[in-house]
DODREN-825167 format. One record per residue: residue in three letters; x, y, z of N, C-alpha, C, O, CB in turn. Coordinates in steps of 0.05 Angstrom, whole numbers, padded with zeros to 5 digits, always signed. Glycine has a CB too. Example, Ala and Ser with C-alpha at 12.3 -4.5 7.8 and 13.67 -1.06 7.14 Angstrom:
# DODREN-825167
ALA+00264-00114+00156+00246-00090+00156+00264-00066+00156+00285-00066+00169+00226-00089+00181/SER+00257-00045+00142+00273-00021+00143+00258+00001+00157+00268+00023+00161+00282-00012+00114/
# end
This chain:
# DODREN-825167
UNK+00009-00023+00001+00000-00007+00001+00018+00027+00000+00035+00032+00016-00014-00016+00017/UNK+00008+00045-00020+00028+00065-00016+00023+00089+00006+00006+00089+00024+00033+00076-00043/UNK+00041+00109+00002+00036+00132+00021+00012+00147+00019+00003+00157+00039+00056+00151+00018/UNK-00001+00148-00006-00028+00162-00003-00049+00142+00007-00067+00153+00020-00039+00174-00031/UNK-00051+00119+00006-00075+00096+00009-00067+00101+00045-00086+00107+00060-00068+00053-00009/UNK-00049+00099+00053-00046+00094+00084-00048+00119+00103-00049+00119+00127-00018+00081+00090/UNK-00048+00139+00086-00049+00170+00093-00087+00182+00099-00098+00198+00114-00032+00187+00060/UNK-00095+00160+00069-00125+00168+00078-00139+00152+00098-00159+00161+00111-00142+00166+00054/UNK-00128+00123+00103-00141+00107+00131-00135+00124+00159-00151+00131+00176-00124+00073+00135/UNK-00105+00129+00158-00099+00148+00184-00115+00168+00187-00124+00170+00210-00073+00159+00186/UNK-00121+00186+00172-00141+00212+00174-00163+00203+00183-00171+00214+00204-00148+00227+00148/UNK-00180+00181+00174-00204+00171+00182-00202+00162+00212-00218+00169+00230-00212+00147+00163/UNK-00181+00149+00215-00187+00137+00238-00181+00155+00271-00191+00153+00293-00171+00112+00235/UNK-00158+00171+00257-00154+00193+00279-00173+00215+00283-00177+00224+00305-00130+00206+00275/UNK-00185+00224+00260-00199+00244+00265-00225+00235+00284-00236+00250+00300-00204+00256+00240/UNK-00231+00211+00279-00250+00194+00294-00245+00190+00324-00264+00184+00339-00251+00167+00283/UNK-00220+00193+00333-00220+00192+00357-00203+00217+00373-00193+00217+00395-00210+00167+00361/UNK-00204+00237+00355-00192+00265+00368-00216+00280+00388-00212+00302+00400-00182+00289+00339/UNK-00238+00268+00390-00254+00284+00403-00249+00286+00434-00265+00302+00445-00280+00276+00397/UNK-00233+00276+00448-00231+00273+00475-00215+00304+00479-00220+00318+00499-00213+00241+00485/UNK-00201+00312+00462-00180+00336+00466-00161+00331+00490-00156+00351+00504-00196+00363+00471/UNK-00152+00312+00494-00122+00312+00503-00105+00300+00489-00113+00293+00467-00117+00301+00526/UNK-00076+00295+00498-00059+00290+00475-00057+00263+00472-00070+00251+00490-00034+00301+00477/UNK-00046+00246+00455-00061+00218+00448-00033+00200+00461-00036+00178+00472-00070+00212+00407/UNK-00005+00214+00459+00012+00208+00472+00041+00216+00452+00047+00218+00428+00004+00179+00482/UNK+00052+00217+00475+00084+00229+00462+00101+00205+00471+00098+00197+00495+00099+00264+00477/UNK+00116+00194+00457+00133+00175+00452+00164+00184+00447+00171+00206+00454+00123+00163+00430/UNK+00181+00164+00436+00205+00169+00422+00207+00179+00397+00226+00173+00382+00216+00151+00421/UNK+00181+00200+00388+00186+00208+00362+00184+00192+00337+00187+00200+00314+00209+00217+00362/UNK+00180+00171+00344+00169+00159+00313+00144+00148+00319+00138+00132+00337+00188+00135+00298/UNK+00132+00158+00303+00101+00157+00300+00088+00164+00323+00072+00148+00333+00090+00131+00293/UNK+00094+00191+00338+00082+00208+00351+00050+00208+00340+00042+00201+00318+00098+00234+00348/UNK+00034+00219+00361+00009+00224+00351-00001+00246+00372-00007+00234+00392-00010+00197+00349/UNK-00003+00268+00375-00015+00293+00386-00041+00306+00378-00050+00305+00355+00003+00312+00382/UNK-00055+00322+00402-00076+00334+00393-00065+00355+00409-00057+00355+00432-00105+00323+00396/UNK-00069+00376+00388-00069+00412+00397-00095+00425+00389-00108+00419+00369-00044+00433+00379/UNK-00103+00446+00408-00125+00461+00394-00112+00493+00392-00092+00498+00405-00156+00458+00414/UNK-00123+00510+00378-00112+00536+00372-00103+00548+00398-00119+00543+00416-00132+00554+00358/UNK-00088+00559+00403-00074+00577+00430-00058+00560+00451-00051+00569+00472-00100+00592+00450/UNK-00052+00527+00439-00033+00523+00451-00010+00530+00465+00004+00549+00456-00029+00517+00443/UNK-00005+00522+00481+00023+00522+00492+00034+00494+00513+00021+00478+00527+00023+00550+00509/UNK+00060+00497+00508+00082+00516+00506+00079+00518+00469+00070+00499+00456+00116+00501+00523/UNK+00088+00541+00457+00084+00545+00431+00119+00560+00429+00127+00581+00439+00051+00566+00423/UNK+00131+00543+00417+00129+00522+00393+00131+00489+00415+00145+00485+00435+00163+00529+00363/UNK+00113+00472+00404+00118+00443+00418+00136+00435+00400+00132+00442+00377+00093+00422+00421/UNK+00156+00422+00407+00185+00410+00393+00183+00374+00408+00180+00364+00431+00221+00435+00408/UNK+00186+00367+00390+00193+00338+00380+00214+00330+00372+00220+00338+00349+00182+00330+00363/UNK+00236+00310+00387+00263+00312+00372+00258+00278+00359+00243+00262+00370+00295+00320+00397/UNK+00276+00272+00333+00271+00254+00324+00297+00250+00319+00317+00264+00321+00252+00253+00306/UNK+00291+00218+00308+00315+00203+00296+00307+00189+00279+00295+00168+00284+00330+00186+00312/UNK+00313+00198+00255+00309+00184+00232+00330+00168+00223+00354+00168+00229+00302+00200+00213/UNK+00313+00149+00202+00327+00131+00180+00316+00134+00156+00300+00117+00149+00326+00101+00186/UNK+00323+00155+00137+00306+00158+00113+00317+00139+00101+00341+00136+00102+00305+00184+00098/UNK+00298+00120+00083+00307+00104+00068+00284+00096+00038+00285+00077+00023+00315+00082+00088/UNK+00265+00118+00039+00242+00122+00020+00251+00148+00003+00263+00167+00013+00211+00128+00036/UNK+00246+00146-00016+00255+00178-00033+00225+00184-00043+00213+00169-00060+00283+00175-00067/UNK+00213+00209-00030+00195+00221-00031+00185+00232-00059+00161+00230-00065+00201+00236-00015/UNK+00204+00243-00077+00196+00247-00097+00187+00223-00120+00181+00228-00143+00213+00262-00102/UNK+00190+00199-00107+00178+00173-00123+00161+00163-00106+00153+00141-00114+00198+00150-00133/UNK+00152+00167-00086+00129+00156-00072+00107+00171-00068+00084+00162-00070+00135+00149-00049/UNK+00113+00194-00061+00094+00220-00053+00085+00237-00077+00063+00238-00088+00111+00242-00033/UNK+00107+00250-00084+00105+00268-00111+00129+00284-00122+00143+00298-00107+00083+00290-00107/UNK+00133+00282-00147+00157+00294-00156+00158+00320-00146+00180+00330-00150+00159+00293-00185/UNK+00141+00336-00134+00151+00361-00121+00164+00358-00099+00177+00377-00089+00132+00378-00115/UNK+00163+00332-00088+00171+00326-00052+00204+00326-00062+00211+00326-00086+00157+00286-00033/UNK+00221+00327-00039+00248+00321-00043+00250+00312-00014+00234+00320+00003+00269+00345-00055/UNK+00273+00295-00009+00285+00277+00009+00280+00251+00008+00264+00240-00008+00281+00284+00032/UNK+00298+00238+00030+00288+00210+00039+00274+00209+00066+00285+00214+00087+00311+00191+00041/UNK+00249+00204+00065+00237+00191+00089+00231+00170+00100+00226+00151+00085+00222+00195+00090/UNK+00230+00167+00129+00227+00139+00139+00213+00112+00128+00225+00090+00126+00216+00144+00158/UNK+00185+00118+00122+00170+00095+00119+00144+00111+00110+00143+00136+00109+00168+00075+00146/UNK+00120+00091+00105+00091+00096+00101+00079+00109+00130+00059+00124+00131+00075+00066+00093/UNK+00090+00103+00148+00075+00115+00180+00086+00140+00180+00110+00140+00177+00084+00098+00212/UNK+00073+00168+00182+00085+00185+00193+00100+00187+00214+00096+00173+00234+00074+00195+00195/UNK+00124+00209+00214+00134+00206+00242+00122+00216+00263+00127+00208+00286+00156+00214+00244/UNK+00104+00238+00257+00087+00252+00271+00063+00257+00259+00062+00267+00237+00098+00272+00279/UNK+00039+00250+00276+00011+00257+00267-00004+00275+00287-00011+00266+00308-00007+00231+00262/UNK-00009+00302+00279-00022+00326+00289-00052+00323+00287-00062+00323+00265-00014+00350+00272/UNK-00069+00321+00307-00099+00326+00304-00098+00354+00316-00096+00357+00340-00121+00303+00320/UNK-00100+00382+00296-00101+00403+00305-00136+00415+00305-00152+00412+00287-00080+00418+00289/UNK-00140+00426+00328-00166+00438+00324-00158+00468+00321-00147+00483+00337-00188+00432+00350/UNK-00166+00473+00293-00155+00501+00282-00172+00523+00300-00190+00518+00316-00161+00506+00244/UNK-00162+00548+00293-00171+00570+00307-00160+00593+00293-00150+00585+00272-00163+00570+00335/UNK-00159+00625+00296-00154+00643+00284-00126+00641+00275-00124+00648+00252-00161+00662+00297/UNK-00107+00634+00286-00077+00627+00278-00064+00609+00255-00070+00586+00248-00067+00616+00298/UNK-00044+00625+00246-00031+00605+00228-00021+00573+00239-00016+00571+00263-00005+00621+00218/UNK-00019+00555+00225+00001+00534+00232+00021+00531+00223+00020+00526+00199-00005+00515+00231/UNK+00052+00530+00235+00074+00533+00226+00092+00508+00234+00099+00504+00258+00083+00558+00234/UNK+00097+00492+00215+00111+00460+00215+00137+00466+00207+00141+00475+00184+00097+00436+00192/UNK+00158+00462+00224+00194+00471+00223+00207+00449+00227+00197+00435+00244+00208+00492+00244/UNK+00227+00441+00215+00240+00423+00224+00267+00435+00227+00271+00453+00210+00237+00400+00210/UNK+00291+00428+00248+00315+00444+00256+00336+00421+00260+00328+00404+00275+00310+00464+00285/UNK+00360+00418+00249+00382+00403+00244+00407+00409+00227+00408+00423+00207+00372+00383+00236/UNK+00427+00394+00241+00446+00403+00229+00454+00395+00194+00472+00406+00180+00465+00396+00247/UNK+00438+00376+00186+00436+00370+00161+00414+00384+00146+00399+00401+00156+00435+00343+00160/UNK+00411+00374+00117+00394+00392+00104+00372+00377+00099+00371+00362+00080+00403+00405+00081/UNK+00351+00381+00117+00322+00370+00121+00305+00375+00104+00311+00392+00087+00309+00378+00141/UNK+00276+00360+00103+00254+00367+00084+00232+00358+00102+00234+00342+00120+00255+00352+00054/UNK+00207+00375+00092+00184+00364+00103+00162+00362+00086+00153+00380+00071+00177+00377+00124/UNK+00152+00333+00090+00131+00323+00073+00105+00327+00089+00108+00319+00112+00136+00292+00066/UNK+00081+00338+00084+00057+00330+00104+00032+00330+00080+00029+00344+00060+00053+00358+00135/UNK+00016+00309+00091-00009+00311+00079-00032+00322+00101-00035+00311+00123-00016+00282+00065/UNK-00044+00340+00093-00062+00360+00100-00093+00339+00111-00100+00315+00107-00065+00384+00068/UNK-00103+00358+00123-00128+00343+00127-00145+00345+00100-00163+00329+00094-00146+00356+00153/UNK-00135+00369+00084-00151+00376+00054-00146+00354+00031-00153+00359+00008-00140+00406+00040/UNK-00130+00323+00040-00118+00307+00029-00096+00316+00013-00086+00298+00001-00134+00295+00019/UNK-00084+00340+00009-00068+00349-00005-00038+00345+00008-00033+00350+00032-00078+00375-00011/UNK-00020+00336-00011+00009+00330+00005+00026+00363-00002+00026+00373-00024+00030+00294-00012/UNK+00039+00375+00024+00053+00392+00021+00080+00392+00031+00086+00386+00054+00042+00408+00027/UNK+00099+00400+00010+00133+00389+00014+00147+00416+00010+00142+00434-00006+00147+00363-00012/UNK+00165+00414+00031+00188+00435+00028+00218+00432+00033+00223+00412+00046+00181+00454+00042/UNK+00239+00449+00027+00263+00443+00028+00278+00465+00041+00298+00460+00055+00271+00436+00002/UNK+00272+00482+00038+00297+00507+00049+00277+00532+00058+00286+00555+00061+00325+00521+00017/UNK+00254+00528+00060+00237+00560+00072+00241+00567+00100+00232+00588+00108+00202+00559+00072/UNK+00254+00551+00114+00259+00562+00139+00288+00573+00141+00300+00583+00122+00254+00542+00159/UNK+00296+00570+00162+00320+00592+00165+00349+00565+00159+00350+00541+00165+00318+00612+00207/UNK+00368+00582+00144+00378+00564+00134+00376+00537+00113+00367+00540+00090+00383+00562+00148/UNK+00383+00517+00120+00367+00502+00104+00355+00481+00115+00359+00457+00112+00379+00493+00084/UNK+00336+00496+00132+00312+00480+00146+00286+00483+00133+00281+00506+00127+00308+00491+00175/UNK+00269+00466+00126+00248+00468+00124+00225+00480+00136+00224+00475+00160+00248+00454+00123/UNK+00201+00498+00125+00184+00508+00141+00160+00502+00118+00164+00499+00094+00191+00539+00153/UNK+00133+00502+00133+00111+00497+00114+00093+00509+00137+00089+00500+00160+00105+00463+00100/UNK+00080+00536+00120+00060+00554+00141+00029+00549+00133+00024+00561+00113+00067+00590+00139/UNK+00012+00536+00141-00008+00543+00136-00028+00566+00142-00037+00563+00165-00014+00529+00140/UNK-00036+00586+00130-00035+00613+00133-00067+00613+00146-00075+00630+00163-00028+00631+00101/UNK-00082+00592+00136-00117+00599+00148-00117+00562+00152-00128+00549+00133-00150+00619+00115/UNK-00107+00548+00174-00107+00526+00173-00136+00506+00178-00156+00518+00187-00088+00523+00188/UNK-00139+00483+00175-00170+00471+00173-00161+00453+00196-00139+00444+00199-00184+00453+00140/UNK-00184+00449+00211-00179+00422+00238-00182+00397+00229-00201+00390+00216-00201+00421+00265/UNK-00160+00382+00235-00156+00357+00220-00127+00346+00227-00109+00360+00237-00160+00362+00188/UNK-00124+00323+00221-00100+00305+00218-00077+00321+00199-00079+00327+00175-00111+00276+00202/UNK-00061+00326+00213-00038+00332+00191-00007+00313+00194+00012+00315+00210-00031+00367+00196/UNK-00012+00296+00173+00006+00277+00180+00039+00284+00168+00043+00291+00145-00007+00250+00169/UNK+00057+00283+00184+00083+00298+00186+00110+00275+00173+00112+00254+00185+00089+00307+00223/UNK+00121+00278+00158+00151+00260+00152+00170+00288+00150+00165+00311+00142+00152+00236+00115/UNK+00193+00277+00159+00216+00293+00166+00240+00280+00141+00248+00257+00145+00225+00287+00204/UNK+00247+00293+00121+00267+00276+00105+00290+00286+00104+00295+00309+00111+00260+00271+00081/UNK+00309+00267+00093+00339+00276+00091+00347+00276+00061+00353+00256+00048+00359+00256+00108/UNK+00348+00306+00051+00352+00312+00030+00380+00302+00015+00380+00298-00009+00348+00335+00032/UNK+00400+00298+00030+00424+00287+00013+00430+00258+00006+00449+00248-00007+00446+00293+00026/UNK+00404+00248+00019+00401+00222+00007+00395+00199+00028+00391+00208+00050+00426+00215-00009/UNK+00394+00169+00025+00388+00156+00049+00407+00146+00072+00431+00140+00068+00377+00136+00040/UNK+00396+00146+00095+00407+00150+00124+00393+00165+00143+00373+00179+00141+00431+00162+00123/UNK+00412+00155+00167+00408+00170+00192+00406+00195+00196+00426+00208+00191+00424+00166+00206/UNK+00387+00206+00205+00389+00234+00215+00375+00249+00247+00353+00241+00254+00377+00249+00191/UNK+00387+00267+00260+00375+00269+00283+00364+00298+00276+00379+00311+00262+00394+00265+00309/UNK+00342+00310+00283+00316+00334+00278+00304+00341+00302+00301+00326+00321+00290+00324+00258/UNK+00297+00365+00300+00274+00378+00318+00255+00387+00305+00259+00405+00289+00281+00399+00333/UNK+00226+00376+00308+00205+00388+00292+00191+00403+00313+00188+00397+00336+00187+00368+00277/UNK+00183+00423+00301+00177+00452+00312+00146+00451+00310+00136+00452+00287+00193+00479+00293/UNK+00137+00450+00322+00097+00462+00314+00088+00481+00332+00082+00481+00356+00069+00435+00319/UNK+00087+00501+00310+00080+00531+00322+00049+00550+00307+00037+00542+00287+00113+00552+00314/UNK+00045+00569+00319+00019+00587+00316+00035+00615+00313+00021+00634+00305-00006+00587+00344/UNK+00063+00619+00318+00074+00636+00323+00095+00641+00305+00089+00660+00290+00079+00634+00344/UNK+00117+00631+00301+00132+00625+00283+00149+00605+00277+00148+00586+00292+00140+00638+00282/UNK+00169+00603+00255+00188+00580+00251+00213+00585+00258+00221+00608+00262+00189+00571+00225/UNK+00231+00558+00261+00260+00557+00261+00279+00567+00238+00303+00566+00240+00267+00531+00265/
# end
């Protein structure tokens, strides 16, 4: 099953279980699931990830996406209850990283260097409520990487 199909299934399942308003859990950064509502604190919410990118996002997701991601399961799934703020996803690393996001609208959003330096950042100016599935990719080729993912309504790294 490709990334597109698993993302659609995950959106359906996570959206149904999101009603409690509680965080679903925070583990080691691989497959974390979070529930955030507009105005969340602390801002930014950061998650340290240890990645092993082996799948070329340009082949598996879209030619517009770059980087090597870890697999079909997102690194982090965020159910975001939208409000009047933007939603900003950023990654910070000593390496050149990328972001691949399947948003609640079913569209794929990808970025390489819109953040500071070689860091990726995706800004949803008028985000919708729903599940944001996030993969962090390694631009220079397959292999391991350490990265800090930031989820903010105020700024990007």
